[in-house]
ROTIPA-835469 format. One line per field, with one value per residue (C-alpha): residue number from 1; residue in one letter; x, y, z. Coordinates in nm, 4 decimals, always signed. Layout:
<pts>
num <- (NUM,...) $
residuo <- (A,...) $
xx <- (X,...) $
yy <- (Y,...) $
zz <- (Z,...) $
</pts>
This chain:
<pts>
num <- (1,2,3,4,5,6,7,8,9,10,11,12,13,14,15,16,17,18,19,20,21,22,23,24,25,26,27,28,29,30,31,32,33,34,35,36,37,38,39,40,41,42,43,44,45,46,47,48,49,50,51,52,53,54,55,56,57,58,59,60,61,62,63,64,65,66,67,68,69,70,71,72,73,74,75,76,77,78,79,80,81,82,83,84,85,86,87,88,89,90,91,92,93,94,95,96,97,98,99,100,101,102,103,104,105,106,107,108,109,110,111,112,113,114,115,116,117,118,119,120,121,122,123,124,125,126,127,128,129,130,131,132,133,134,135,136,137,138,139,140,141,142,143,144,145,146,147,148,149,150,151,152,153,154,155,156,157,158,159,160,161,162,163,164,165,166,167,168,169,170,171,172,173,174,175,176,177,178,179,180,181,182,183,184,185,186,187,188,189,190,191,192,193,194,195,196,197,198,199,200,201,202,203,204,205,206,207,208,209,210,211,212,213,214,215,216,217,218,219,220,221,222,223,224,225,226,227,228,229,230,231,232,233,234,235,236,237,238,239,240,241,242,243,244,245,246,247,248,249,250,251,252,253,254,255,256,257,258,259,260,261,262,263,264,265,266,267,268,269,270,271,272,273,274,275,276,277,278,279,280,281,282,283,284,285,286,287,288,289,290,291,292,293,294,295,296,297,298,299,300,301,302,303,304,305,306,307,308,309,310,311,312,313,314,315,316,317,318,319,320,321,322,323,324,325,326,327,328,329,330,331,332,333) $
residuo <- (M,G,T,D,K,N,P,V,I,A,V,T,S,G,E,P,A,G,I,G,P,D,I,C,L,D,L,A,T,A,V,P,G,A,R,L,V,A,L,G,S,L,D,L,L,R,Q,R,A,A,R,L,G,K,A,A,S,L,R,T,Y,D,P,A,R,P,M,A,A,G,I,L,E,V,L,D,L,P,L,R,V,A,C,E,P,G,R,L,D,P,R,N,S,A,Y,V,L,G,M,I,D,R,A,Y,D,G,C,V,A,G,E,F,G,A,M,V,T,A,P,V,S,K,A,V,I,N,D,A,G,T,A,F,T,G,H,T,E,Y,L,A,A,R,A,G,G,V,H,V,V,M,M,L,V,G,G,G,L,K,V,A,L,A,T,T,H,L,A,L,Q,E,V,P,G,A,I,T,Q,P,A,L,E,Q,T,L,R,V,L,V,A,G,L,R,T,D,F,G,V,S,K,P,R,V,L,V,S,G,L,N,P,H,G,G,E,D,G,H,L,G,R,E,E,I,D,V,I,R,P,V,I,R,R,L,R,A,E,G,M,D,L,S,E,P,L,P,A,D,T,L,F,N,P,E,R,L,R,A,A,D,C,V,L,A,M,Y,H,D,Q,G,L,P,V,L,K,F,A,S,F,G,S,G,V,N,V,T,L,G,L,P,V,I,R,T,S,V,D,H,G,T,A,L,D,I,A,G,S,G,K,A,E,S,G,S,L,V,E,A,V,Q,L,A,V,T,M,I,N,A,R,A,Q,N,S,R,R) $
xx <- (-2.1143,-2.0277,-2.2492,-2.5681,-2.3746,-2.0747,-2.1674,-1.8796,-1.8998,-1.6857,-1.5804,-1.4319,-1.1728,-1.2723,-1.0650,-0.7072,-0.6234,-0.9258,-1.0258,-1.1550,-0.8336,-0.8167,-1.1639,-1.1364,-0.8505,-1.0982,-1.3025,-1.0719,-1.2329,-1.5452,-1.8032,-1.8217,-2.0203,-1.9245,-1.6265,-1.5075,-1.2932,-1.1441,-1.0865,-0.7877,-0.4122,-0.2643,+0.0506,-0.1563,-0.3474,-0.0254,+0.1302,-0.1752,-0.1797,+0.1848,+0.1209,-0.1739,-0.0056,-0.2840,-0.1919,-0.4255,-0.3722,-0.4001,-0.3698,-0.4392,-0.7906,-0.8130,-1.1700,-1.0394,-0.8809,-1.0995,-1.2036,-0.9882,-1.1091,-0.9308,-0.7817,-0.8907,-0.8619,-0.7627,-0.8427,-0.5297,-0.5768,-0.2698,-0.2763,-0.2029,+0.0333,+0.1635,-0.0776,-0.0406,-0.3272,-0.5206,-0.3794,-0.6144,-0.4669,-0.6924,-0.4593,-0.5964,-0.9580,-0.9434,-0.8279,-1.1274,-1.3768,-1.2032,-1.2788,-1.6465,-1.6623,-1.4860,-1.7160,-2.0288,-1.9172,-1.8347,-2.1820,-2.3495,-2.1414,-2.2327,-1.8779,-1.9956,-2.3272,-2.3167,-2.0953,-2.0194,-1.8549,-1.6241,-1.6435,-1.5032,-1.4362,-1.6823,-1.4788,-1.1498,-1.3207,-1.4768,-1.1394,-1.0005,-1.2514,-1.5228,-1.8699,-1.9594,-2.2371,-2.2144,-2.2103,-2.5901,-2.6077,-2.2918,-2.4204,-2.7597,-2.5817,-2.3745,-2.6999,-2.8312,-3.0011,-3.2386,-3.4401,-3.2757,-3.3660,-3.1220,-3.2255,-3.0413,-3.0935,-2.9986,-3.1182,-3.4333,-3.5227,-3.5360,-3.5346,-3.5488,-3.5095,-3.7193,-3.4197,-3.0555,-2.7543,-2.9139,-2.8790,-3.1789,-3.3080,-3.3301,-3.5372,-3.8937,-3.8459,-3.7109,-4.0191,-4.2541,-4.5436,-4.3654,-4.0427,-4.2175,-4.4358,-4.1325,-3.9492,-4.2368,-4.2637,-3.8905,-3.9017,-4.1954,-4.0498,-3.7123,-3.8680,-4.0415,-3.7518,-3.4498,-3.5999,-3.8736,-4.1541,-4.4598,-4.6839,-4.4649,-4.6094,-4.4510,-4.4772,-4.4460,-4.3180,-4.4449,-4.1985,-4.3032,-4.3316,-4.6540,-4.7191,-4.7820,-5.0677,-5.3306,-5.1311,-5.0443,-4.6815,-4.6404,-4.8502,-4.6255,-4.8305,-5.1529,-5.0284,-4.7670,-4.7368,-5.0995,-5.2162,-4.9346,-5.0137,-5.3818,-5.3081,-5.0770,-5.3108,-5.5740,-5.3313,-5.3051,-4.9924,-4.9977,-4.8883,-4.9600,-5.0841,-4.7949,-4.6996,-4.5258,-4.1602,-4.1379,-4.3865,-4.3203,-4.0570,-4.2543,-4.2346,-4.6044,-4.6065,-4.2800,-4.4044,-4.6808,-4.4497,-4.1692,-4.0025,-4.0114,-3.9807,-3.8306,-3.8419,-3.4768,-3.1430,-3.1295,-3.4962,-3.4699,-3.1074,-3.0287,-3.2859,-3.1504,-2.7887,-2.8715,-3.0171,-2.7401,-2.4290,-2.1346,-2.3563,-2.5956,-2.5968,-2.6671,-2.8584,-2.9243,-3.2593,-3.3520,-3.0155,-2.9804,-2.7206,-2.7125,-2.5160,-2.4699,-2.2341,-2.1189,-2.3095,-2.0063,-1.7433,-1.3712,-1.2688,-0.9371,-0.8437,-0.8164,-0.7002,-0.4017,-0.4354,-0.6022,-0.9087,-1.1420,-1.4199,-1.5365,-1.8831,-2.0774,-1.8742,-1.9298,-2.3031,-2.3050,-2.1510,-2.3911,-2.6894,-2.5626,-2.5630,-2.9184,-3.0300,-2.8660,-3.0571,-3.3838,-3.3539,-3.2777,-3.5833,-3.8003,-3.6863,-3.7880,-4.1445) $
yy <- (-0.4380,-0.2180,-0.0610,+0.1312,+0.4493,+0.3696,+0.1408,+0.0032,+0.1090,-0.0291,+0.2353,+0.1023,+0.3427,+0.2762,+0.3058,+0.3608,+0.5980,+0.8150,+1.0459,+0.7681,+0.7446,+1.1268,+1.1710,+0.8711,+1.0502,+1.3140,+1.0595,+1.0417,+1.3495,+1.4031,+1.1707,+1.1535,+0.8716,+0.6018,+0.3713,+0.3965,+0.1326,+0.2206,-0.0786,-0.0541,-0.0340,+0.1243,+0.2103,+0.3809,+0.5870,+0.6910,+0.7847,+0.9873,+1.1636,+1.2613,+1.3814,+1.5926,+1.7185,+1.5796,+1.4983,+1.1987,+0.9546,+0.6007,+0.2652,-0.0970,-0.2081,-0.4421,-0.5129,-0.6047,-0.2636,+0.0214,+0.2962,+0.6092,+0.9560,+1.1259,+0.8043,+0.6333,+0.2565,+0.0740,-0.2852,-0.3303,-0.4902,-0.4764,-0.3306,-0.5707,-0.3186,+0.0252,+0.3064,+0.6660,+0.9152,+0.9548,+0.6432,+0.3476,-0.0023,-0.3043,-0.5156,-0.3410,-0.4275,-0.7445,-0.5278,-0.2971,-0.5835,-0.7457,-0.4388,-0.4544,-0.8263,-0.7892,-0.5079,-0.6977,-1.0206,-0.8290,-0.6772,-1.0144,-1.1628,-0.8781,-0.7435,-0.4155,-0.2393,-0.0887,-0.0427,+0.2878,+0.2866,+0.5369,+0.5552,+0.2937,+0.2907,+0.0623,+0.0782,-0.0467,-0.3345,-0.4402,-0.3976,-0.6464,-0.9060,-0.8767,-0.7692,-0.4815,-0.2250,-0.0765,-0.1381,-0.1689,-0.4580,-0.6228,-0.6281,-0.7560,-1.0514,-1.1059,-1.1197,-1.3985,-1.1965,-1.0030,-0.7186,-0.3926,-0.0284,+0.2572,+0.5719,+0.9014,+1.1269,+1.4933,+1.8509,+1.7569,+1.4973,+1.1208,+0.9944,+0.6223,+0.4564,+0.1900,+0.1091,+0.1884,+0.1611,+0.0789,+0.2220,+0.4450,+0.2206,-0.0688,+0.1165,+0.0615,-0.3131,-0.3279,-0.1608,-0.4555,-0.4954,-0.7577,-0.5533,-0.2257,-0.3880,-0.5376,-0.2045,-0.0250,-0.2937,-0.2718,+0.1091,+0.1364,-0.1284,+0.0508,+0.3866,+0.2251,+0.0181,+0.2367,+0.5854,+0.5473,+0.6618,+0.4770,+0.5504,+0.6389,+0.8666,+0.8090,+1.0207,+0.7905,+0.9302,+0.8349,+0.7230,+0.9248,+1.2996,+1.4376,+1.0974,+0.9478,+1.1852,+0.9115,+0.6707,+0.9092,+0.9391,+0.5865,+0.3300,+0.2356,+0.4502,+0.2768,-0.0800,-0.1072,+0.1728,+0.2581,-0.1055,-0.1667,+0.1528,+0.0665,-0.2868,-0.1662,+0.1152,-0.1503,-0.2940,+0.0443,+0.1961,+0.5731,+0.6121,+0.8852,+0.8267,+0.8276,+1.1951,+1.3760,+1.4095,+1.7712,+1.8823,+1.6146,+1.8035,+2.1143,+2.2191,+2.1783,+1.8152,+1.7384,+1.8808,+1.6203,+1.3239,+1.1265,+1.0024,+1.0164,+0.7061,+0.7953,+0.5478,+0.5805,+0.7176,+1.0505,+1.1263,+1.1706,+1.2145,+1.5429,+1.7162,+1.5670,+1.6342,+1.9918,+2.0307,+1.8512,+1.7735,+1.7160,+1.6275,+1.3696,+1.0033,+0.6891,+0.4200,+0.0603,-0.0626,-0.4313,-0.5728,-0.7696,-0.5090,-0.1297,+0.0236,+0.3917,+0.5636,+0.8948,+1.0687,+1.1244,+0.9397,+0.8769,+1.2270,+1.1001,+1.4472,+1.5819,+1.2694,+1.3470,+1.7223,+1.8280,+1.9551,+1.6668,+1.7404,+1.4757,+1.6160,+1.3395,+1.0666,+1.2247,+1.2496,+0.8839,+0.7776,+0.9910,+0.8513,+0.4969,+0.5715,+0.7069,+0.3932,+0.1670,+0.3481,+0.3358,-0.0402,-0.0849,+0.1168,-0.0715,-0.4061,-0.2987,-0.2157) $
zz <- (+1.1061,+1.4019,+1.6622,+1.5856,+1.6586,+1.4438,+1.1543,+0.9484,+0.5845,+0.3015,+0.0473,-0.2767,-0.4172,-0.7789,-1.0942,-0.9715,-1.2591,-1.1822,-0.9007,-0.6735,-0.4701,-0.4505,-0.3039,-0.0707,+0.1062,+0.2268,+0.4209,+0.7215,+0.8720,+0.6619,+0.8183,+1.1973,+1.3521,+1.1026,+1.0756,+0.7170,+0.5525,+0.2143,-0.0120,-0.2416,-0.2553,+0.0570,-0.1405,-0.4102,-0.1553,+0.0140,-0.3196,-0.4185,-0.0805,-0.1259,-0.4808,-0.3673,-0.0518,+0.1655,+0.5234,+0.5358,+0.8211,+0.6835,+0.8562,+0.7688,+0.8599,+1.1558,+1.2727,+1.6199,+1.6651,+1.7968,+1.5608,+1.5771,+1.4825,+1.1955,+1.0558,+0.7354,+0.7595,+0.4428,+0.3552,+0.1483,-0.1933,-0.4193,-0.7674,-1.0513,-1.2181,-1.1254,-1.2008,-1.3165,-1.2762,-1.5994,-1.7678,-1.7828,-1.7881,-1.8508,-1.6368,-1.3275,-1.4112,-1.1998,-0.9089,-0.9582,-0.9703,-0.6726,-0.4607,-0.5509,-0.4778,-0.1418,-0.0321,-0.1398,+0.0270,+0.3454,+0.3512,+0.2971,+0.5800,+0.8164,+0.8360,+0.6798,+0.7178,+0.3680,+0.0652,-0.1051,-0.4469,-0.6120,-0.9938,-1.2280,-1.6018,-1.7779,-2.0994,-1.9565,-1.7724,-2.1024,-2.2736,-2.0229,-2.1416,-1.8762,-1.9897,-1.7577,-1.7971,-1.4485,-1.0740,-1.0692,-1.3116,-1.1780,-0.8209,-0.9342,-1.0943,-0.7782,-0.5828,-0.8031,-1.0736,-0.8492,-0.9962,-0.8907,-0.9373,-0.9895,-0.8045,-0.7672,-0.4680,-0.4534,-0.4772,-0.2878,-0.5516,-0.5795,-0.9392,-1.0156,-1.3549,-1.5263,-1.7512,-1.6873,-1.9177,-2.2506,-2.5983,-2.6634,-2.9421,-2.6938,-2.4342,-2.5682,-2.5916,-2.2374,-2.0906,-2.0517,-1.8122,-1.5951,-1.5780,-1.5009,-1.2355,-1.0649,-1.0823,-0.9117,-0.6441,-0.5677,-0.5700,-0.3306,-0.0978,-0.0991,-0.0161,+0.2791,+0.4101,+0.3330,+0.3513,+0.6111,+0.3781,+0.5035,+0.2035,-0.0939,-0.3614,-0.7014,-1.0153,-1.3169,-1.6437,-1.9829,-2.2489,-2.5523,-2.6172,-2.4653,-2.3093,-2.6510,-2.7520,-2.7055,-2.9198,-3.2017,-3.0823,-2.9451,-2.7610,-2.4650,-2.2277,-2.3371,-2.3768,-2.1016,-1.8492,-1.7709,-1.7211,-1.4708,-1.2812,-1.2543,-1.1398,-0.8631,-0.7660,-0.6996,-0.4417,-0.2704,-0.4256,-0.4768,-0.8397,-1.0926,-1.4426,-1.6968,-1.7171,-2.0043,-1.9081,-2.0196,-1.7524,-1.4923,-1.2958,-1.2100,-0.8438,-0.7692,-0.8800,-0.7030,-0.3720,-0.3717,-0.4390,-0.2781,-0.5965,-0.9749,-1.1936,-1.5326,-1.8168,-1.9225,-1.8075,-1.9882,-1.9326,-1.5570,-1.4585,-1.6380,-1.4179,-1.0976,-1.1876,-1.2781,-0.9290,-0.7418,-0.9473,-0.7191,-0.4245,-0.5683,-0.4681,-0.6700,-0.4771,-0.5815,-0.4489,-0.4402,-0.3310,-0.0066,+0.0970,+0.1078,-0.1782,-0.2564,-0.4972,-0.6373,-0.9144,-1.1391,-1.3371,-1.3100,-1.4316,-1.5678,-1.6870,-1.3309,-1.1442,-0.9250,-0.9878,-0.6636,-0.8515,-0.7634,-0.5155,-0.2709,-0.1981,-0.3738,-0.2019,+0.1393,+0.0662,-0.0438,+0.2876,+0.4875,+0.2976,+0.3590,+0.7332,+0.7054,+0.5225,+0.7810,+1.0543,+0.8578,+0.8103,+1.1800,+1.2784,+1.0294,+1.1695,+1.5210,+1.4194) $
</pts>
């Protein structure tokens, strides 16, 4: 896992036909104070560097060899078939999942202090015959089915989600009292442990327009959300009443809070991505390991073109370092 000064962080290079390999090449010099290990095909990264004209210094990862500034270490995992930028091939889906598995296993074993993930294509993994709704759900299953929370950080905001990658018609049924209670417990614990917030203050969104209008526009606020909030408030958690989403993100409310919990993906994330797109970070709370990720997709249309920006990946690595340090400080208390 490295020293406190230079933690070792595994960075999966993501879908090989996307921009993941492109942006990983920028990590050799982008994050001082951390030893970064890119997981993926060394040949692919070299080919992409040549295509982009990037003078990236790459070498095979050897944990026994001292870290060297300006060099990106690569834990070499071979592609299943040759890859062209922008052209998805389901035969490489096992390679993509293999990177995630290797990074997760390395974190569990203590080889890595955190894992950072470049974007993958959910569709092509499913086309290959593996049910896959996202890193968040996949890693939760790898951890034994633990309850995890997806939270994005950026633009001065932290926005967590009560539900993640679901069709909109499935959202109301997924918001149950037990699930919402567990989400809030994981969220508050994560803010304490991974972000050093001793007494987290959370703004909780309602589900329906105008917070349900006292049941006239839906009863989820009355039957599900409010009872959970009141139960957890009795334990000392600082939670708002369910607030209408259209007025939740005003500056005055946000100044008095540490995080927002939105009820579904497109309720909370458009606001955060408007404030921070290209520099936001996706965090998975509730795992036994630290995992951060970019806030964007594979961008197949610009892969290999030199147009991809690595800002979100750099921020994800930097936040992983911050979380490693926060956990270390918390363990010493």
